[in-house]
PLY file of the C-alpha trace (Angstrom):
ply
format ascii 1.0
element vertex 84
property float x
property float y
property float z
element edge 83
property int vertex1
property int vertex2
end_header
65.64 -1.73 -347.81
68.99 -0.84 -345.62
70.51 2.63 -346.11
74.18 2.39 -347.06
76.56 4.81 -345.23
79.04 6.98 -346.98
82.60 6.69 -345.73
82.43 9.98 -344.03
79.07 8.83 -342.32
80.66 5.61 -341.18
83.77 7.45 -339.94
81.50 9.94 -337.88
79.35 7.02 -336.39
82.60 5.33 -335.31
83.70 8.36 -333.63
80.56 8.70 -332.02
80.67 5.21 -330.55
84.25 5.69 -329.47
83.29 8.98 -327.61
80.45 7.03 -326.01
82.71 4.30 -324.96
85.14 6.36 -323.47
82.35 7.88 -321.23
81.46 4.64 -320.16
84.78 3.61 -319.18
85.30 6.79 -317.34
82.09 6.30 -315.51
82.89 2.64 -314.63
86.29 3.81 -313.12
84.49 6.42 -311.04
82.26 3.77 -309.78
85.16 1.62 -308.84
86.94 4.54 -307.09
83.77 5.31 -305.22
83.33 1.75 -303.98
86.94 1.52 -302.91
86.62 5.03 -301.08
83.36 3.61 -299.44
85.29 0.65 -297.85
88.17 2.79 -296.49
85.63 5.37 -295.24
83.72 2.66 -293.32
87.04 1.32 -291.85
87.83 4.93 -290.69
84.42 5.41 -289.13
84.66 2.11 -287.34
88.02 3.18 -285.90
86.60 6.60 -284.69
83.63 4.96 -283.29
85.58 2.57 -281.32
88.23 5.16 -280.20
85.74 7.87 -279.38
82.95 5.72 -278.31
80.54 7.43 -280.69
77.92 6.38 -283.23
78.31 6.08 -286.89
76.88 9.40 -287.78
79.19 11.31 -285.10
82.09 9.47 -286.50
81.31 10.34 -290.12
80.69 14.02 -289.14
84.21 13.76 -287.52
85.81 12.57 -290.72
83.96 15.41 -292.82
85.23 18.02 -290.27
88.80 16.72 -290.58
88.54 16.72 -294.29
87.44 20.22 -294.41
90.01 21.62 -291.81
92.80 19.78 -293.60
91.29 20.76 -297.03
91.97 17.01 -298.32
89.46 14.57 -299.90
87.42 12.64 -297.54
88.88 9.29 -298.89
92.43 10.51 -298.30
91.84 11.59 -294.57
90.02 8.11 -294.10
92.91 6.30 -295.73
95.29 7.89 -293.26
93.21 6.85 -290.29
92.70 3.24 -291.40
96.47 2.70 -292.10
97.74 4.18 -288.78
0 1
1 2
2 3
3 4
4 5
5 6
6 7
7 8
8 9
9 10
10 11
11 12
12 13
13 14
14 15
15 16
16 17
17 18
18 19
19 20
20 21
21 22
22 23
23 24
24 25
25 26
26 27
27 28
28 29
29 30
30 31
31 32
32 33
33 34
34 35
35 36
36 37
37 38
38 39
39 40
40 41
41 42
42 43
43 44
44 45
45 46
46 47
47 48
48 49
49 50
50 51
51 52
52 53
53 54
54 55
55 56
56 57
57 58
58 59
59 60
60 61
61 62
62 63
63 64
64 65
65 66
66 67
67 68
68 69
69 70
70 71
71 72
72 73
73 74
74 75
75 76
76 77
77 78
78 79
79 80
80 81
81 82
82 83
């Protein structure tokens, strides 16, 4: 036999589901941003590797150092390098 929900219980369950959905959407948006960031960081690494004749690790370390020195997000620094 199926338990019947009161209107208050149904409303509470709907609110829980809406909150869970909101978290899932935010997570998906975060993943999309990370994937886009990864692409631009890869492009910037390639540019630094070619210009400085360094390997991928050295190029990434240079990006991180620039990010910290400028106090800017790594993806923003990489975007500037990739679009120059």
